[in-house]
C-alpha positions as CSV (number, residue, x, y, z in Angstrom):
1,X,-22.3,3.1,17.6
2,X,-18.6,3.7,17.0
3,X,-15.8,3.9,19.5
4,X,-15.4,7.6,20.0
5,X,-14.3,7.6,23.6
6,X,-10.7,7.2,22.5
7,X,-9.4,9.7,20.0
8,X,-6.5,9.3,17.6
9,X,-3.0,10.6,18.1
10,X,-1.4,13.3,16.0
11,X,0.9,10.8,14.3
12,X,-2.1,8.7,13.3
13,X,-3.9,11.8,11.8
14,X,-0.8,13.0,9.9
15,X,-0.3,9.5,8.5
16,X,-3.4,10.2,6.4
17,X,-1.7,13.1,4.6
18,X,-1.4,12.6,0.9
19,X,2.1,14.2,0.8
20,X,4.7,16.1,2.9
21,X,3.4,19.7,2.0
22,X,-0.2,18.7,3.1
23,X,1.3,17.3,6.3
24,X,3.0,20.6,7.0
25,X,0.1,22.7,6.1
26,X,-2.4,20.6,8.1
27,X,-0.1,20.8,11.2
28,X,-0.4,24.6,11.0
29,X,-4.2,24.4,11.1
30,X,-4.2,21.9,14.0
31,X,-4.8,24.6,16.6
32,X,-8.0,26.1,17.9
33,X,-7.4,29.6,16.4
34,X,-8.7,29.2,12.8
35,X,-11.7,27.0,13.9
36,X,-15.2,27.8,14.9
37,X,-18.5,25.9,15.4
38,X,-16.5,22.7,15.5
39,X,-18.0,19.5,17.0
40,X,-18.2,15.7,16.8
41,X,-20.8,13.1,17.1
42,X,-20.9,9.6,18.7
43,X,-21.6,8.3,15.2
44,X,-18.1,9.1,14.0
45,X,-18.5,12.5,12.4
46,X,-16.2,15.6,13.0
47,X,-17.0,19.0,11.5
48,X,-16.0,22.6,11.8
49,X,-15.6,26.0,10.0
50,X,-12.0,27.1,9.2
51,X,-11.2,30.7,8.6
52,X,-9.5,31.2,5.2
53,X,-8.4,34.1,3.0
54,X,-11.9,34.8,1.8
55,X,-14.9,36.2,3.6
56,X,-16.6,32.8,4.1
57,X,-15.0,30.1,6.2
58,X,-14.4,26.7,4.7
59,X,-16.9,24.1,5.7
60,X,-15.1,20.9,6.6
61,X,-16.6,17.6,7.7
62,X,-15.0,14.1,8.2
63,X,-16.6,10.7,8.5
64,X,-13.9,8.8,10.4
65,X,-15.9,5.5,10.4
66,X,-15.5,5.0,6.6
67,X,-19.1,3.7,6.6
68,X,-20.5,4.9,3.3
69,X,-19.8,4.9,-0.4
70,X,-16.0,4.7,0.0
71,X,-13.8,2.6,2.2
72,X,-11.7,4.4,4.9
73,X,-12.3,7.8,6.4
74,X,-14.1,10.2,4.1
75,X,-13.7,14.0,3.8
76,X,-15.7,16.9,2.5
77,X,-14.4,20.5,2.4
78,X,-15.6,23.6,0.5
79,X,-12.0,24.6,-0.3
80,X,-10.8,24.3,-3.9
81,X,-8.1,21.8,-3.0
82,X,-8.1,18.5,-5.0
83,X,-6.1,16.6,-2.4
84,X,-7.8,14.1,-0.1
85,X,-7.7,14.8,2.7
86,X,-7.0,18.5,2.3
87,X,-5.1,20.6,4.9
88,X,-8.3,21.7,6.5
89,X,-9.5,18.1,7.1
90,X,-6.1,17.3,8.6
91,X,-6.1,20.4,10.8
92,X,-9.7,19.6,12.0
93,X,-8.7,16.0,12.9
94,X,-5.6,17.3,14.7
95,X,-7.7,19.7,16.8
96,X,-10.2,16.8,17.5
97,X,-7.3,14.6,18.5
98,X,-6.0,17.2,20.9
99,X,-9.1,16.8,23.2
100,X,-8.8,20.4,24.5
101,X,-12.5,21.1,24.3
102,X,-12.4,22.8,20.9
103,X,-14.3,19.9,19.3
104,X,-17.2,19.1,21.8
105,X,-19.8,16.4,21.4
106,X,-22.9,17.6,19.6
107,X,-25.3,17.3,16.6
108,X,-23.9,18.0,13.1
109,X,-25.1,21.2,11.4
110,X,-27.3,21.1,8.4
111,X,-24.5,21.4,5.8
112,X,-22.7,18.5,7.4
113,X,-25.8,16.4,7.8
114,X,-26.7,16.9,4.1
115,X,-23.4,15.4,3.1
116,X,-23.7,12.5,5.5
117,X,-27.3,11.8,4.3
118,X,-26.1,11.7,0.7
119,X,-23.4,9.2,1.7
120,X,-25.9,7.0,3.6
121,X,-28.2,7.1,0.5
122,X,-25.4,6.0,-1.8
123,X,-24.5,3.2,0.6
124,X,-28.1,2.0,0.6
125,X,-28.3,2.1,-3.2
126,X,-25.1,0.1,-3.6
127,X,-26.3,-2.6,-1.2
128,X,-29.6,-2.9,-2.9
129,X,-28.0,-3.0,-6.3
130,X,-24.8,-5.0,-6.0
131,X,-22.3,-5.1,-8.9
132,X,-22.9,-8.2,-11.0
133,X,-20.2,-10.8,-10.6
134,X,-20.5,-12.0,-14.2
135,X,-20.4,-9.9,-17.4
136,X,-23.6,-9.1,-19.2
137,X,-22.4,-11.1,-22.2
138,X,-20.2,-14.0,-21.0
139,X,-19.5,-15.3,-24.6
140,X,-18.3,-11.9,-25.7
141,X,-16.1,-11.6,-22.6
142,X,-14.7,-15.0,-23.3
143,X,-13.8,-14.0,-26.9
144,X,-12.1,-10.8,-25.7
145,X,-10.1,-12.8,-23.1
146,X,-9.0,-15.4,-25.8
147,X,-8.0,-12.5,-28.2
148,X,-5.9,-10.9,-25.5
149,X,-4.3,-14.2,-24.6
150,X,-3.3,-14.6,-28.3
151,X,-1.7,-11.1,-28.3
152,X,0.2,-11.8,-25.1
153,X,1.5,-15.1,-26.5
154,X,2.7,-13.3,-29.6
155,X,4.4,-10.7,-27.4
156,X,6.0,-13.3,-25.2
157,X,7.4,-15.1,-28.3
158,X,8.9,-11.9,-29.5
159,X,10.4,-11.1,-26.1
160,X,12.0,-14.6,-25.9
161,X,13.7,-13.9,-29.2
162,X,15.0,-10.5,-27.9
163,X,16.4,-12.3,-24.9
164,X,18.1,-14.9,-27.0
165,X,19.6,-12.3,-29.2
166,X,21.0,-10.5,-26.2
167,X,22.6,-13.6,-24.7
168,X,23.9,-14.8,-28.0
169,X,25.7,-11.4,-28.6
170,X,26.9,-11.2,-25.0
171,X,26.0,-8.8,-22.2
172,X,28.5,-6.2,-23.4
173,X,26.2,-5.5,-26.4
174,X,23.5,-4.3,-24.0
175,X,25.8,-1.5,-22.9
176,X,26.4,-0.5,-26.5
177,X,22.8,-0.7,-27.8
178,X,21.5,1.6,-25.0
179,X,18.0,2.0,-23.5
180,X,16.2,2.7,-26.8
181,X,16.0,-1.0,-27.9
182,X,14.4,-2.0,-24.6
183,X,12.0,0.9,-24.6
184,X,10.9,-0.2,-28.0
185,X,10.5,-3.8,-26.7
186,X,8.5,-2.5,-23.7
187,X,6.2,-0.6,-26.1
188,X,5.6,-3.9,-28.0
189,X,4.6,-5.6,-24.8
190,X,2.1,-2.7,-24.1
191,X,0.7,-3.4,-27.6
192,X,0.5,-7.0,-26.7
193,X,-1.6,-6.0,-23.6
194,X,1.0,-7.3,-21.2
195,X,1.8,-4.3,-19.0
196,X,3.5,-6.5,-16.4
197,X,6.0,-7.7,-19.0
198,X,6.5,-4.1,-20.2
199,X,7.4,-2.9,-16.7
200,X,10.0,-5.7,-16.3
201,X,11.5,-4.9,-19.7
202,X,11.9,-1.3,-18.8
203,X,13.6,-2.3,-15.5
204,X,15.9,-4.6,-17.5
205,X,16.8,-1.8,-19.9
206,X,17.9,0.5,-17.1
207,X,20.5,-2.1,-15.7
208,X,23.4,-1.7,-18.2
209,X,26.0,0.7,-16.9
210,X,24.1,1.2,-13.7
211,X,27.1,0.5,-11.4
212,X,29.4,-2.3,-10.4
213,X,28.1,-5.7,-10.9
214,X,25.5,-4.7,-13.5
215,X,26.2,-7.7,-15.8
216,X,25.2,-10.1,-13.0
217,X,22.0,-8.1,-12.3
218,X,21.2,-8.1,-16.1
219,X,21.5,-11.9,-16.3
220,X,19.3,-12.3,-13.2
221,X,16.6,-10.1,-14.7
222,X,16.9,-11.9,-18.0
223,X,16.4,-15.3,-16.2
224,X,13.3,-14.0,-14.4
225,X,11.8,-12.7,-17.6
226,X,12.6,-16.0,-19.4
227,X,10.9,-17.9,-16.5
228,X,7.8,-15.7,-16.7
229,X,7.7,-16.1,-20.5
230,X,7.8,-19.9,-20.1
231,X,5.3,-19.8,-17.3
232,X,2.8,-18.0,-19.6
233,X,3.5,-20.4,-22.5
234,X,2.9,-23.4,-20.2
235,X,0.3,-21.9,-17.9
236,X,-2.2,-24.7,-18.6
237,X,0.2,-27.2,-17.1
238,X,0.8,-25.2,-13.9
239,X,-1.0,-25.6,-10.6
240,X,-4.0,-23.3,-10.3
241,X,-2.4,-20.9,-7.8
242,X,0.9,-20.6,-9.7
243,X,-1.0,-20.1,-13.0
244,X,-2.9,-17.3,-11.3
245,X,0.4,-15.7,-10.1
246,X,1.8,-15.9,-13.7
247,X,-1.3,-14.2,-15.1
248,X,-1.0,-11.5,-12.5
249,X,2.8,-10.9,-13.2
250,X,2.1,-10.7,-16.9
251,X,-0.4,-8.0,-16.2
252,X,-3.8,-9.6,-16.6
253,X,-6.4,-8.1,-14.2
254,X,-7.8,-10.2,-11.5
255,X,-10.8,-10.1,-9.2
256,X,-11.2,-11.1,-5.6
257,X,-12.2,-14.7,-5.1
258,X,-13.9,-16.5,-2.3
259,X,-16.0,-15.2,0.6
260,X,-14.9,-12.0,2.4
261,X,-12.9,-12.4,5.6
262,X,-14.3,-10.5,8.5
263,X,-11.7,-9.6,11.2
264,X,-10.5,-6.9,13.5
265,X,-7.9,-5.4,11.1
266,X,-4.9,-3.4,12.3
267,X,-3.4,-0.9,9.9
268,X,0.3,-1.7,10.0
269,X,1.8,0.7,7.4
270,X,1.0,2.9,4.5
271,X,3.3,4.4,1.8
272,X,3.2,5.7,-1.8
273,X,5.3,5.0,-4.8
274,X,5.0,6.9,-8.0
275,X,6.1,6.9,-11.7
276,X,5.4,9.2,-14.6
277,X,1.8,7.9,-14.9
278,X,0.6,6.6,-11.7
279,X,0.8,6.9,-7.9
280,X,0.4,3.6,-6.0
281,X,-0.5,3.5,-2.4
282,X,0.3,0.3,-0.4
283,X,-1.5,-0.3,2.9
284,X,-0.5,-3.3,5.0
285,X,-3.2,-4.8,7.3
286,X,-3.0,-7.5,10.0
287,X,-6.0,-9.6,11.1
288,X,-5.8,-9.8,14.9
289,X,-8.1,-12.9,15.0
290,X,-7.1,-14.7,11.8
291,X,-3.4,-13.9,12.1
292,X,-3.3,-13.0,8.4
293,X,-1.5,-10.2,6.7
294,X,-3.2,-8.4,3.7
295,X,-2.2,-5.7,1.3
296,X,-4.6,-3.0,0.1
297,X,-3.7,-1.2,-3.1
298,X,-5.1,2.2,-4.2
299,X,-4.2,4.2,-7.3
300,X,-4.1,7.9,-8.3
301,X,-3.1,9.7,-11.5
302,X,0.4,11.1,-11.6
303,X,0.7,13.9,-9.0
304,X,-2.6,12.9,-7.3
305,X,-2.8,11.1,-4.1
306,X,-4.9,7.8,-4.1
307,X,-8.3,8.1,-2.5
308,X,-7.9,5.4,0.1
309,X,-6.1,6.4,3.3
310,X,-6.2,4.6,6.6
311,X,-4.8,5.7,10.0
312,X,-1.6,3.7,10.9
313,X,-1.7,2.0,14.3
314,X,-5.5,1.9,14.6
315,X,-7.8,-1.1,14.1
316,X,-11.3,-1.6,12.9
317,X,-13.8,-4.4,12.2
318,X,-14.1,-4.9,8.5
319,X,-14.4,-7.4,5.6
320,X,-11.5,-8.0,3.2
321,X,-11.8,-10.0,0.0
322,X,-8.6,-11.8,-1.0
323,X,-7.2,-12.2,-4.6
324,X,-6.1,-15.5,-6.1
325,X,-2.4,-16.4,-6.3
326,X,0.3,-18.7,-4.8
327,X,1.4,-16.2,-2.2
328,X,-1.0,-13.4,-3.1
329,X,-1.6,-11.1,-0.1
330,X,-3.6,-8.5,-2.0
331,X,-7.2,-7.9,-0.9
332,X,-10.0,-5.4,-1.4
333,X,-11.5,-3.5,1.5
334,X,-15.2,-4.2,1.8
335,X,-17.7,-3.1,4.4
336,X,-16.1,-1.2,7.4
337,X,-18.2,-2.0,10.4
338,X,-16.6,0.1,13.1
339,X,-14.5,3.2,13.4
340,X,-10.7,2.9,13.6
341,X,-9.7,2.8,17.3
342,X,-6.4,2.2,19.2
343,X,-5.6,-1.4,20.1
344,X,-2.8,-3.0,22.1
345,X,-2.7,-6.0,19.7
346,X,0.2,-6.4,17.3
347,X,1.5,-9.2,14.9
348,X,3.5,-11.8,16.7
349,X,7.2,-11.2,15.9
350,X,9.6,-13.8,14.7
351,X,13.4,-14.2,14.8
352,X,15.7,-13.2,12.0
353,X,16.2,-16.8,10.9
354,X,12.5,-17.4,10.7
355,X,12.0,-14.2,8.7
356,X,14.4,-15.2,6.0
357,X,13.0,-18.7,5.9
358,X,9.5,-17.3,5.3
359,X,10.8,-15.1,2.5
360,X,12.5,-18.1,1.0
361,X,9.3,-20.1,1.1
362,X,7.3,-17.3,-0.5
363,X,10.0,-16.9,-3.2
364,X,9.7,-20.6,-4.0
365,X,6.0,-20.2,-4.7
366,X,6.5,-16.8,-6.5
367,X,10.0,-16.4,-8.0
368,X,9.2,-12.8,-9.1
369,X,8.4,-11.7,-5.6
370,X,10.4,-8.5,-4.6
371,X,9.7,-8.8,-0.9
372,X,7.5,-10.4,1.8
373,X,5.9,-8.8,4.9
374,X,7.3,-9.9,8.2
375,X,7.4,-8.7,11.8
376,X,10.7,-9.0,13.6
377,X,10.8,-9.6,17.4
378,X,13.3,-7.9,19.7
379,X,15.7,-6.5,17.2
380,X,18.1,-3.6,17.6
381,X,19.1,-1.2,14.8
382,X,22.9,-1.2,14.7
383,X,25.5,0.3,12.5
384,X,27.7,-2.0,10.4
385,X,30.5,-0.2,8.6
386,X,28.7,2.1,6.2
387,X,25.3,0.4,6.4
388,X,22.5,-0.3,9.0
389,X,21.1,-3.6,10.1
390,X,18.6,-5.0,12.5
391,X,20.4,-7.3,14.9
392,X,18.8,-10.2,16.8
393,X,21.0,-10.5,20.0
394,X,19.4,-13.9,20.9
395,X,20.4,-15.5,17.6
396,X,23.4,-13.4,17.0
397,X,22.1,-12.8,13.5
398,X,21.2,-9.6,11.6
399,X,19.2,-8.4,8.6
400,X,20.8,-5.6,6.6
401,X,18.5,-2.7,5.7
402,X,17.6,-2.2,2.1
403,X,19.6,0.7,0.5
404,X,16.4,2.7,0.0
405,X,15.5,2.3,3.7
406,X,18.9,3.5,4.9
407,X,18.4,6.8,3.2
408,X,14.9,7.6,4.6
409,X,14.1,9.8,7.7
410,X,12.3,6.8,9.1
411,X,15.6,5.2,9.9
412,X,16.5,7.8,12.4
413,X,13.1,7.6,14.0
414,X,13.6,3.9,14.4
415,X,17.0,4.4,16.0
416,X,15.6,7.0,18.4
417,X,12.7,4.7,19.3
418,X,15.1,1.9,20.1
419,X,17.7,3.9,22.0
420,X,19.8,0.7,22.0
421,X,17.0,-1.5,23.4
422,X,15.2,-4.3,21.5
423,X,11.9,-3.5,19.8
424,X,9.4,-5.1,17.4
425,X,9.6,-4.0,13.8
426,X,7.2,-4.7,10.9
427,X,8.5,-4.3,7.3
428,X,9.2,-5.9,4.0
429,X,12.0,-8.6,3.7
430,X,13.5,-8.9,0.2
431,X,16.6,-9.7,-1.7
432,X,17.9,-6.1,-1.3
433,X,17.4,-6.2,2.5
434,X,14.8,-5.3,5.0
435,X,12.6,-2.1,4.8
436,X,11.2,-1.1,8.2
437,X,7.7,0.4,8.0
438,X,6.4,0.4,11.6
439,X,7.7,-0.3,15.1
440,X,6.6,-1.0,18.6
441,X,9.0,0.0,21.4
442,X,8.7,-2.1,24.6
443,X,5.4,-1.4,26.4
444,X,4.2,0.8,23.5
445,X,0.4,0.7,23.0
446,X,0.3,1.3,19.3
447,X,2.4,1.1,16.1
448,X,4.8,4.0,15.3
449,X,4.9,4.6,11.5
450,X,8.3,4.8,9.9
451,X,7.3,5.7,6.3
């Protein structure tokens, strides 16, 4: 039985939206008017019929427990939208969250029960036929892995030569040769089956003429690339965790290792980044019993939202399987045992000095780390000349916000939540500054998303 006595807030529902247009469209449907025959069950199902432009209403059903063939809440709607959740699912959840009697308790109709039964069947089949942990032909898999390693080594050797040529000719030559040379080098890394190296090469190629101080940034990136190249070439001599980090940074796929960790996981934050080929969703989780932070990743094709979406600020009982690595926080979401529900628990906050120390320790173990998750305690967003920072009045220290964070709407929400008073803030601490992702004002019951 799931915890259905406490329903979600509107913010928690809208945090599931795949994009801003869906959030806006779903909000318009979050009223009783378009809905009929709506209901919910104690097993974590919400359903309803939404009037559309056609003669037939759209049949919409949501399994908020996530128990089934996919992790996280699952959605089904008869509309033609390819977004998950669609605006009808968002609108239905908003009406359900409103608790105005529009979505009473009841038994699901036949069309909703049919979908639920199919999900239960797939779950049963997956549990009875688990995915094998070893390949069907281990020897063939080993030969493929060795062949790929040889290609990567050849690519790394070529990249080292390109870096040597750049430094021998001077950084000024990078401005003259332009981006084409580095795009060609990145393509060579793709051919070498090292997508991680290809991504870093493209970033390096974009640095020349990118603004004041670009030669310094170029040298820094060259040094990190050289370090990664040398790490790959000497991976057999590295400690196991650091070797796993090098393989991951180069772009080799990894699988979760070790037993799943069961905990009561709080969804701290969720946000998307996109390039021309892929949309990546990052979901930060906090284990309230293990005191561990974990990162879930979900991917979608360009222009498509990833399938996994979890309500920020809610917690649920689930199993997470961690990946190997020196400071690897990534995990896979396994079986979800309860429905997401509000919780007063939150990560214990630390002072600014401790936050920077933790980032420094993580960077020592993984030199290519962009940022590290941390929760700051009792900080106040303050203005400093033309930038913003999070000030710790007790230590008289402050963390500057990352440039990207200072330009987001979430900054003004953070300032409004604070009102000049201290609050708890979760985010990512990196060399560019701090990026706030969620906040807890004093006496607040749940996290407020900032992204």
